[in-house]
KEKE-3310 file (N, C-alpha, C; in steps of 0.2 Angstrom, whole numbers, plus 5000, padded with zeros to 4 digits):
npx = (4932:4940:4957:4961:4971:4981:4997:5003:5013:5031:5040:5037:5033:5039:5037:5028:5038:5040:5031:5034:5029:5033:5037:5045:5051:5056:5073:5073:5061:5052:5040:5032:5017:5010:5009:5006:5009:5022:5021:5033:5040:5051:5062:5075:5076:5068:5062:5048:5038:5023:5009:4994:4978:4961:4946:4930:4921:4932:4949:4965:4981:4998:5012:5029:5044:5059:5070:5082:5086:5079:5062:5047:5030:5016:4999:4983:4966:4954:4941:4930:4935:4936:4950:4958:4973:4990:5006:5020:5035:5048:5048:5036:5028:5012:5002:4989:4985:4986:4996:4994:4998:4993:4996:5011:5022:5032:5034:5030:5013:4995:4979:4962:4956:4949:4947:4944:4940:4953:4969:4984:4999:5015:5029:5045:5058:5076:5079:5071:5053:5037:5020:5003:4988:4971:4957:4940:4925:4913:4911:4914:4904:4904:4895:4895:4891:4902:4909:4919:4915:4923:4922:4909:4911:4919:4911:4900:4907:4911:4898:4892:4901:4911:4921:4932:4946:4949:4957:4959:4966:4983:4989:5000:5008:5006:5013:5003:4995:5005:5006:4993:4994:5005:4998:4989:4996:5003:4993:4988:4977:4966:4953:4936:4935:4947:4947:4937:4943:4953:4946:4940:4952:4955:4944:4946:4958:4951:4943:4952:4959:4948:4946:4958:4957:4946:4951:4960:4953:4947:4957:4963:4975:4980:4970:4973:4985:4981:4973:4984:4992:4983:4983:4996:4997:4987:4994:5005:4998:4993:5003:5007:4997:4993:4982:4975:4982:4982:4980:4966:4959:4963:4959:4945:4943:4947:4939:4943:4948:4958:4967:4967:4972:4985:4990:4990:4999:5011:5013:5012:5018:5029:5032:5027:5012:5016:5030:5032:5026:5035:5047:5043:5041:5053:5060:5053:5056:5070:5071:5065:5074:5085:5080:5073:5072:5066:5063:5069:5058:5047:5048:5046:5032:5027:5029:5022:5025:5021:5029:5045:5056:5054:5054:5067:5075:5072:5076:5090:5093:5091:5099:5111:5114:5109:5095:5099:5113:5114:5109:5119:5130:5127)
npy = (4897:4906:4911:4926:4937:4940:4939:4948:4953:4954:4967:4981:4979:4968:4951:4939:4927:4909:4899:4887:4872:4867:4856:4856:4868:4884:4891:4905:4908:4913:4912:4900:4891:4877:4861:4865:4867:4876:4889:4894:4909:4916:4930:4940:4950:4947:4934:4925:4917:4908:4903:4895:4894:4888:4892:4890:4904:4912:4916:4912:4919:4918:4928:4928:4938:4938:4950:4955:4967:4984:4983:4983:4976:4970:4968:4960:4961:4949:4951:4963:4965:4962:4963:4955:4960:4957:4963:4956:4958:4968:4982:4990:4998:5003:5006:5013:5008:5019:5026:5032:5034:5022:5016:5015:5004:5000:4993:4979:4976:4975:4976:4981:4981:4987:4983:4987:4977:4979:4983:4984:4991:4986:4992:4987:4987:4982:4966:4955:4952:4950:4945:4942:4939:4939:4935:4940:4932:4939:4954:4952:4958:4971:4974:4982:4996:5004:5004:5013:5025:5022:5008:5007:5014:5005:4994:4998:5001:4988:4982:4989:4987:4996:5008:5014:5012:5007:5010:5005:5011:5006:4994:4989:4973:4964:4954:4946:4945:4939:4927:4921:4921:4912:4900:4900:4898:4886:4876:4861:4855:4843:4839:4843:4849:4855:4864:4873:4877:4886:4896:4901:4907:4917:4925:4928:4937:4947:4952:4956:4966:4975:4979:4985:4997:5003:5006:5016:5026:5031:5037:5053:5058:5048:5048:5061:5057:5048:5056:5065:5056:5053:5066:5067:5057:5062:5074:5068:5063:5074:5085:5090:5099:5115:5122:5112:5110:5121:5129:5131:5123:5110:5111:5111:5098:5089:5093:5103:5115:5130:5132:5119:5111:5117:5113:5099:5097:5102:5093:5080:5080:5087:5100:5115:5114:5120:5120:5106:5102:5109:5103:5090:5092:5096:5084:5076:5083:5082:5068:5068:5076:5067:5055:5057:5065:5077:5095:5109:5118:5110:5101:5110:5113:5100:5097:5106:5120:5137:5146:5146:5153:5155:5141:5138:5146:5141:5128:5130:5137:5126:5116:5121:5122:5126:5119:5114:5113:5104:5093:5090:5088:5076)
npz = (4979:4965:4960:4966:4966:4953:4946:4933:4925:4927:4929:4919:4901:4900:4896:4907:4916:4913:4924:4938:4947:4964:4977:4988:5001:4995:4996:4999:5006:5020:5027:5026:5021:5028:5020:5008:4990:4981:4969:4958:4950:4940:4936:4929:4938:4949:4960:4962:4974:4977:4987:4989:4996:4996:5003:5012:5009:5009:5003:5003:5000:4999:4995:4992:4989:4981:4978:4967:4962:4962:4957:4947:4948:4940:4943:4944:4950:4950:4952:4961:4977:4995:5006:5020:5024:5026:5028:5029:5029:5022:5010:5001:4988:4983:4968:4957:4941:4934:4940:4952:4969:4981:4993:5005:5012:5025:5037:5047:5045:5047:5039:5033:5017:5002:4984:4967:4952:4944:4936:4944:4952:4959:4968:4972:4984:4984:4991:5003:5003:5009:5008:5014:5008:5012:5004:5006:5004:5006:5015:5032:5043:5056:5070:5081:5092:5093:5082:5070:5057:5046:5043:5039:5027:5020:5019:5012:4999:4996:4995:4984:4974:4971:4961:4967:4976:4993:5008:5024:5040:5043:5055:5067:5067:5080:5094:5098:5086:5078:5083:5080:5066:5064:5068:5059:5047:5050:5051:5046:5034:5035:5037:5038:5051:5053:5043:5046:5058:5053:5047:5059:5065:5055:5058:5071:5068:5061:5071:5081:5073:5072:5085:5088:5080:5085:5097:5093:5088:5099:5105:5104:5099:5091:5081:5075:5070:5060:5051:5047:5040:5030:5024:5020:5010:5001:4997:4990:4980:4973:4972:4960:4956:4959:4963:4970:4981:4990:5006:5009:5001:5006:5019:5016:5010:5020:5031:5041:5053:5050:5061:5066:5056:5054:5066:5065:5055:5060:5070:5064:5051:5054:5050:5041:5029:5017:5018:5018:5005:4996:4999:4994:4981:4977:4978:4969:4957:4956:4954:4941:4934:4934:4928:4917:4900:4901:4899:4909:4910:4907:4918:4928:4927:4928:4942:4949:4950:4945:4940:4931:4935:4949:4953:4949:4957:4970:4969:4968:4980:4989:4984:4980:4967:4950:4942:4929:4930:4940:4935:4925:4933:4939)
capx = (4934:4945:4962:4959:4976:4985:5002:5003:5020:5037:5043:5033:5035:5043:5032:5029:5042:5036:5031:5034:5027:5038:5034:5050:5052:5062:5077:5071:5054:5052:5033:5028:5011:5011:5005:5004:5015:5024:5022:5039:5040:5057:5065:5082:5076:5064:5059:5041:5035:5016:5005:4987:4973:4954:4942:4923:4920:4939:4954:4972:4987:5005:5017:5036:5048:5066:5071:5089:5087:5073:5058:5040:5026:5009:4995:4976:4961:4949:4934:4930:4937:4939:4955:4962:4980:4996:5012:5024:5041:5050:5046:5032:5023:5006:4999:4984:4988:4987:5001:4992:5000:4988:5000:5018:5022:5039:5034:5025:5007:4989:4973:4957:4956:4944:4950:4940:4944:4957:4976:4988:5007:5018:5036:5048:5065:5080:5078:5065:5047:5032:5013:4998:4981:4965:4951:4934:4919:4909:4914:4912:4902:4905:4889:4895:4890:4908:4913:4920:4912:4927:4920:4904:4913:4922:4906:4897:4911:4910:4891:4891:4906:4914:4927:4937:4950:4948:4962:4959:4972:4988:4990:5006:5007:5009:5015:4996:4993:5010:5004:4988:4997:5008:4994:4985:5001:5005:4988:4987:4970:4965:4946:4932:4936:4953:4945:4933:4948:4957:4941:4940:4958:4954:4939:4950:4962:4947:4940:4958:4960:4943:4948:4964:4955:4941:4955:4963:4948:4946:4963:4963:4982:4980:4965:4976:4990:4977:4972:4990:4994:4979:4985:5002:4995:4984:4999:5009:4994:4991:5008:5008:4991:4994:4975:4973:4987:4981:4977:4959:4957:4965:4954:4938:4944:4947:4934:4947:4949:4965:4971:4968:4976:4992:4993:4991:5005:5017:5014:5013:5023:5035:5033:5020:5010:5020:5037:5032:5025:5041:5052:5041:5042:5060:5062:5051:5060:5077:5070:5064:5080:5090:5078:5070:5075:5061:5067:5067:5052:5042:5048:5043:5025:5025:5030:5017:5026:5018:5035:5051:5061:5053:5057:5075:5078:5071:5081:5097:5093:5091:5105:5117:5115:5103:5092:5103:5119:5113:5108:5125:5134:5125)
capy = (4904:4906:4915:4933:4941:4936:4943:4948:4954:4956:4973:4983:4978:4961:4946:4936:4921:4903:4897:4880:4871:4863:4853:4858:4875:4887:4894:4912:4908:4914:4912:4895:4888:4870:4857:4868:4867:4883:4891:4899:4912:4920:4934:4942:4954:4945:4927:4925:4911:4909:4898:4897:4890:4890:4891:4892:4911:4916:4913:4914:4919:4920:4929:4930:4941:4939:4955:4956:4974:4987:4981:4984:4971:4972:4962:4962:4958:4946:4954:4967:4961:4965:4959:4956:4960:4957:4965:4953:4960:4972:4989:4989:5004:5001:5011:5011:5007:5026:5029:5036:5030:5020:5016:5013:5000:4998:4989:4973:4979:4972:4981:4979:4985:4985:4985:4985:4973:4982:4982:4988:4990:4987:4993:4983:4988:4976:4962:4950:4955:4944:4948:4937:4942:4934:4938:4938:4931:4945:4957:4950:4964:4973:4977:4985:5003:5008:5004:5019:5025:5019:5002:5008:5016:4999:4989:5001:5000:4981:4980:4992:4986:5003:5008:5017:5008:5010:5007:5007:5012:5001:4992:4985:4966:4963:4947:4943:4944:4935:4920:4919:4920:4906:4895:4900:4895:4879:4871:4856:4854:4836:4837:4849:4853:4859:4870:4878:4880:4891:4901:4904:4911:4923:4929:4931:4942:4953:4955:4960:4972:4980:4981:4990:5003:5006:5010:5021:5031:5033:5041:5059:5059:5043:5051:5066:5054:5045:5062:5067:5051:5054:5072:5065:5053:5067:5078:5064:5062:5081:5090:5094:5104:5120:5124:5107:5110:5127:5127:5132:5117:5105:5112:5108:5091:5085:5096:5105:5122:5132:5130:5111:5109:5119:5109:5092:5097:5103:5087:5074:5081:5090:5106:5117:5111:5123:5117:5099:5102:5111:5097:5085:5094:5096:5077:5074:5087:5079:5062:5069:5078:5062:5049:5059:5071:5083:5102:5112:5121:5105:5099:5115:5112:5093:5097:5110:5127:5141:5150:5143:5157:5153:5134:5138:5149:5137:5123:5133:5138:5120:5111:5125:5122:5127:5112:5112:5111:5098:5087:5089:5086:5069)
capz = (4976:4961:4962:4966:4964:4948:4944:4926:4923:4931:4925:4913:4895:4899:4897:4913:4915:4914:4931:4939:4954:4967:4984:4994:5002:4992:5001:5001:5009:5027:5030:5022:5023:5029:5017:5001:4985:4979:4962:4957:4944:4940:4930:4931:4944:4955:4960:4966:4976:4979:4990:4989:5000:4995:5009:5011:5011:5009:4999:5006:4995:5001:4990:4994:4983:4982:4973:4966:4961:4962:4952:4947:4946:4938:4945:4943:4954:4945:4954:4966:4983:5001:5009:5026:5021:5030:5025:5034:5029:5016:5008:4995:4987:4978:4964:4952:4934:4931:4943:4958:4974:4985:5000:5005:5018:5027:5043:5047:5047:5044:5038:5029:5011:4996:4978:4962:4948:4939:4936:4949:4951:4966:4967:4978:4984:4984:4997:5003:5004:5010:5010:5015:5007:5013:5001:5009:4999:5008:5021:5038:5046:5063:5072:5088:5092:5094:5075:5067:5051:5041:5042:5034:5020:5017:5018:5006:4993:4994:4993:4978:4969:4969:4957:4971:4981:5000:5012:5031:5043:5045:5062:5068:5068:5087:5096:5098:5079:5075:5086:5076:5059:5065:5068:5052:5042:5051:5052:5041:5033:5033:5037:5039:5057:5052:5038:5051:5063:5049:5047:5065:5065:5051:5061:5076:5066:5060:5078:5084:5070:5074:5092:5088:5077:5090:5102:5090:5087:5106:5106:5100:5096:5085:5076:5072:5066:5054:5047:5045:5035:5024:5021:5016:5004:4997:4994:4986:4974:4970:4972:4954:4955:4964:4966:4974:4987:4994:5012:5010:4998:5010:5024:5014:5009:5027:5035:5046:5053:5049:5067:5067:5050:5055:5072:5063:5050:5064:5074:5060:5046:5057:5046:5038:5023:5012:5018:5016:4998:4993:4999:4990:4974:4975:4977:4962:4952:4956:4950:4934:4931:4933:4925:4910:4896:4901:4900:4916:4910:4908:4925:4932:4926:4931:4949:4952:4950:4940:4938:4931:4939:4956:4954:4949:4963:4976:4968:4969:4987:4992:4982:4978:4959:4946:4939:4923:4932:4944:4930:4922:4938:4941)
cpx = (4940:4951:4960:4965:4980:4990:5003:5010:5025:5041:5038:5036:5039:5037:5034:5033:5038:5037:5032:5032:5032:5035:5039:5050:5058:5066:5076:5065:5055:5045:5029:5022:5011:5007:5003:5010:5016:5024:5027:5039:5047:5059:5072:5082:5073:5062:5053:5039:5028:5013:4998:4982:4966:4950:4935:4922:4927:4944:4961:4977:4993:5009:5024:5040:5055:5069:5079:5091:5080:5068:5050:5036:5019:5005:4988:4972:4956:4942:4935:4930:4939:4944:4956:4969:4985:5002:5017:5031:5043:5047:5043:5028:5018:5003:4993:4988:4989:4993:5000:4994:4994:4991:5007:5019:5030:5040:5029:5018:5001:4984:4968:4957:4951:4947:4945:4944:4947:4964:4979:4995:5010:5026:5040:5056:5069:5079:5073:5059:5042:5025:5008:4991:4976:4959:4945:4928:4914:4912:4910:4910:4903:4899:4889:4894:4896:4912:4913:4917:4916:4925:4914:4906:4916:4916:4902:4900:4910:4903:4889:4896:4909:4920:4933:4940:4949:4953:4961:4965:4976:4988:4996:5004:5010:5010:5008:4994:4998:5008:4998:4990:5001:5004:4990:4990:5002:5000:4987:4980:4969:4957:4942:4933:4942:4951:4941:4938:4951:4952:4940:4946:4957:4949:4942:4954:4957:4945:4946:4959:4954:4944:4953:4961:4950:4946:4958:4959:4945:4952:4964:4970:4982:4976:4969:4982:4987:4976:4978:4993:4990:4981:4992:5001:4992:4989:5004:5005:4992:4996:5009:5002:4991:4987:4973:4977:4986:4978:4970:4956:4957:4960:4947:4938:4944:4943:4938:4947:4956:4969:4972:4973:4984:4995:4994:4998:5011:5018:5015:5018:5029:5037:5027:5019:5014:5027:5037:5031:5031:5046:5050:5042:5049:5063:5060:5055:5067:5076:5069:5070:5085:5087:5074:5074:5071:5066:5065:5060:5046:5042:5045:5035:5023:5025:5025:5019:5023:5024:5041:5056:5060:5055:5064:5078:5077:5075:5088:5098:5094:5097:5111:5119:5109:5101:5097:5110:5119:5113:5115:5130:5133:5126)
cpy = (4903:4911:4922:4938:4937:4941:4942:4949:4956:4961:4974:4981:4971:4956:4942:4929:4915:4901:4889:4879:4866:4861:4855:4866:4878:4891:4901:4913:4908:4912:4906:4893:4880:4866:4859:4868:4875:4884:4896:4902:4917:4924:4936:4946:4951:4937:4928:4918:4912:4903:4900:4892:4892:4888:4892:4899:4915:4912:4916:4914:4922:4922:4931:4932:4941:4943:4956:4963:4977:4985:4983:4978:4973:4966:4965:4958:4955:4948:4958:4963:4965:4960:4960:4955:4961:4958:4962:4956:4964:4979:4988:4996:5001:5007:5008:5011:5014:5029:5032:5031:5028:5019:5014:5010:4998:4994:4984:4976:4974:4977:4978:4984:4982:4987:4983:4981:4976:4981:4987:4987:4990:4988:4991:4985:4981:4973:4957:4954:4949:4948:4942:4941:4937:4938:4935:4938:4937:4948:4955:4956:4965:4977:4981:4993:5007:5008:5011:5019:5023:5012:5002:5010:5009:4994:4992:5000:4993:4979:4983:4991:4992:5003:5012:5013:5011:5006:5009:5007:5005:5000:4988:4978:4965:4956:4943:4941:4939:4928:4917:4917:4914:4900:4894:4897:4888:4874:4867:4854:4847:4835:4844:4853:4857:4865:4875:4881:4886:4897:4905:4909:4917:4927:4932:4937:4948:4956:4959:4966:4978:4983:4986:4997:5007:5010:5016:5027:5034:5038:5047:5059:5054:5046:5056:5063:5051:5051:5064:5062:5052:5061:5071:5062:5058:5072:5075:5063:5068:5086:5094:5099:5109:5122:5118:5107:5116:5125:5127:5125:5111:5105:5109:5101:5087:5088:5099:5112:5124:5130:5123:5109:5111:5114:5102:5092:5098:5096:5080:5075:5084:5097:5109:5113:5113:5120:5110:5098:5104:5106:5091:5086:5094:5089:5074:5077:5084:5072:5063:5072:5072:5056:5051:5064:5077:5090:5104:5115:5116:5102:5104:5114:5105:5093:5102:5118:5130:5145:5146:5146:5155:5146:5134:5141:5145:5131:5124:5134:5132:5115:5114:5125:5123:5120:5110:5109:5105:5092:5085:5086:5079:5065)
cpz = (4971:4963:4961:4964:4959:4946:4936:4923:4928:4927:4919:4906:4894:4901:4903:4911:4916:4922:4932:4946:4957:4974:4989:4995:4999:4998:5004:5005:5016:5030:5026:5025:5023:5024:5010:4996:4984:4971:4961:4950:4945:4934:4933:4937:4950:4954:4965:4968:4979:4982:4990:4992:4999:5001:5008:5014:5011:5005:5001:5001:4998:4996:4994:4988:4985:4977:4973:4965:4960:4956:4953:4945:4945:4940:4944:4948:4950:4947:4960:4973:4989:5004:5016:5024:5026:5026:5030:5034:5022:5016:5001:4994:4982:4975:4960:4946:4931:4935:4949:4964:4979:4992:4999:5012:5019:5033:5043:5050:5044:5044:5034:5023:5006:4990:4972:4957:4942:4940:4941:4948:4958:4964:4973:4978:4984:4991:4997:5006:5005:5012:5010:5014:5008:5010:5004:5004:5000:5014:5027:5042:5053:5065:5078:5087:5091:5087:5072:5060:5045:5039:5037:5027:5016:5015:5012:4999:4991:4991:4986:4972:4966:4965:4961:4976:4988:5004:5019:5034:5044:5052:5062:5070:5075:5088:5096:5091:5076:5077:5081:5069:5059:5065:5062:5047:5043:5052:5045:5040:5030:5033:5038:5045:5056:5048:5042:5056:5059:5049:5053:5067:5061:5055:5067:5074:5064:5066:5081:5080:5071:5081:5092:5085:5081:5095:5100:5090:5094:5108:5101:5096:5090:5080:5072:5067:5059:5049:5044:5039:5029:5020:5017:5010:4999:4993:4989:4979:4970:4970:4966:4952:4960:4967:4971:4981:4991:5000:5013:5006:5002:5016:5022:5013:5015:5032:5042:5047:5052:5055:5067:5062:5052:5061:5070:5059:5055:5068:5070:5055:5048:5054:5044:5032:5017:5012:5015:5008:4994:4993:4994:4983:4972:4974:4971:4956:4951:4952:4943:4930:4929:4929:4919:4907:4896:4902:4907:4916:4911:4915:4929:4933:4930:4939:4952:4952:4944:4937:4937:4935:4947:4958:4954:4955:4969:4975:4970:4976:4991:4990:4980:4971:4956:4944:4933:4925:4936:4940:4927:4927:4940:4935)
residu = (MET:GLU:GLN:ILE:VAL:ILE:ILE:GLU:GLN:ILE:GLU:GLU:HIS:ILE:VAL:ARG:SER:VAL:SER:LYS:ILE:ILE:ARG:HIS:LYS:PRO:ASN:HIS:CYS:LYS:PHE:PRO:VAL:THR:GLY:LEU:PRO:TRP:THR:ILE:THR:GLU:SER:TYR:LYS:VAL:THR:ILE:SER:GLU:GLN:SER:ARG:ARG:LEU:LEU:GLY:ALA:ASN:MET:GLN:LEU:PHE:GLU:PHE:ASP:VAL:LYS:GLN:LYS:ALA:SER:ILE:LEU:PHE:ILE:LEU:THR:LYS:PRO:THR:THR:PHE:LEU:PHE:PHE:HIS:LEU:CYS:GLY:GLU:ILE:GLU:TYR:PHE:THR:ASN:GLN:GLY:GLU:GLN:LEU:THR:LYS:ILE:ARG:LYS:SER:THR:PHE:TYR:LEU:THR:TYR:GLY:PRO:ALA:VAL:LYS:TYR:LYS:MET:LYS:LEU:GLU:LYS:GLY:HIS:HIS:ALA:ILE:LEU:ALA:ILE:ALA:LEU:GLU:GLN:LEU:TRP:SER:PHE:THR:THR:ASP:GLU:SER:PRO:SER:ILE:PHE:ASP:GLU:LEU:TYR:ASN:ALA:CYS:MET:THR:SER:SER:ASN:THR:PRO:ILE:ILE:LEU:PRO:HIS:LYS:ARG:ILE:THR:LYS:GLU:VAL:TRP:ILE:ILE:LEU:GLY:ARG:LEU:ARG:LEU:THR:VAL:VAL:LYS:ASN:MET:GLU:ASP:HIS:ILE:GLY:ILE:LEU:LYS:LEU:ILE:SER:THR:CYS:LEU:THR:THR:TYR:HIS:LYS:TYR:ILE:VAL:GLU:ASP:TYR:LYS:ASN:LYS:ASN:ARG:ALA:GLU:GLU:ILE:ILE:GLY:GLU:LYS:ILE:ILE:LEU:TYR:LEU:HIS:ASN:HIS:TYR:MET:PHE:ASP:GLU:GLU:CYS:ARG:LEU:THR:THR:ILE:GLN:ARG:LYS:PHE:ASN:LEU:SER:GLU:TRP:ARG:LEU:ARG:LYS:ILE:ALA:LYS:ASN:ILE:LEU:GLY:CYS:SER:ILE:GLY:GLN:TYR:LEU:ASN:ASN:LEU:ARG:LEU:GLU:LYS:SER:ILE:GLN:LEU:LEU:LEU:GLU:THR:ASP:LEU:THR:VAL:ASN:GLU:ILE:THR:VAL:GLN:VAL:GLY:TYR:THR:SER:PRO:THR:ALA:PHE:THR:ASN:TYR:PHE:ARG:ASN:LYS:THR:GLY:LEU:SER:PRO:THR:LEU:TYR:ARG:LYS:SER:LYS)
# end
């Protein structure tokens, strides 16, 4: 398999720096794969180290980022691909090239995901970040009767080369999974037996992930949490469209009764849908006030308010200042 994940640019509008290959472990690397060289790419904001291992039916790529200040990185998938994805450390947000948020990760997690062959963007906070992406030549199917329908969705997307990314629920990397990852990274491939051993470890990770998801779907409380996470992501992607954020629209979108939607909002969001939406719009409006030259009326529209007066009154009520005075004070 060829390289699946290719980093195009470190920061938008800045050409990617020249890369070099080294044999010794860089100081900032915490999750080295034994026996592989590192490709090092540097800019004034980020140092990226990459290791790659090609396998029969899979391709493993490890990326470690040493971020000196908050940065964005553009990357591309060379073809539609299903990944067994491990977020080892750090805080990373993923977006489509059009700016739609796909997911945000703060804790060590792993999950299955499918992505079409397009450009993407990741945003990284200052500090150290590490991810391990295992591209699967084909989706290793799950045939048990207990498999939730989300696996069918992923399988169908993979089989049809869908243009829509799919991200299955994140699962915490437990001690059990860390041990498997350690063996996966530290195995030196000298012969076919070693090669097959790594594929068996990948298979064990997939089986473990499947087991965790089945357990979740047997647990009603976790099922509610999954729906709540999806609603949060939906609101982050649609807060600027008032019609898309009405309770009736969200009920239809997630096939929920009014009572269950309110219950999930209270348990997972910690407040009503309306309160969460107002807080989100306030956060986005502050960001636009501080980072752009847009007028208050333009910001009103961009964050989903239909009335500048209603927006200004809510903003003043929450911050103690009008939007204009807030911008000047900062």
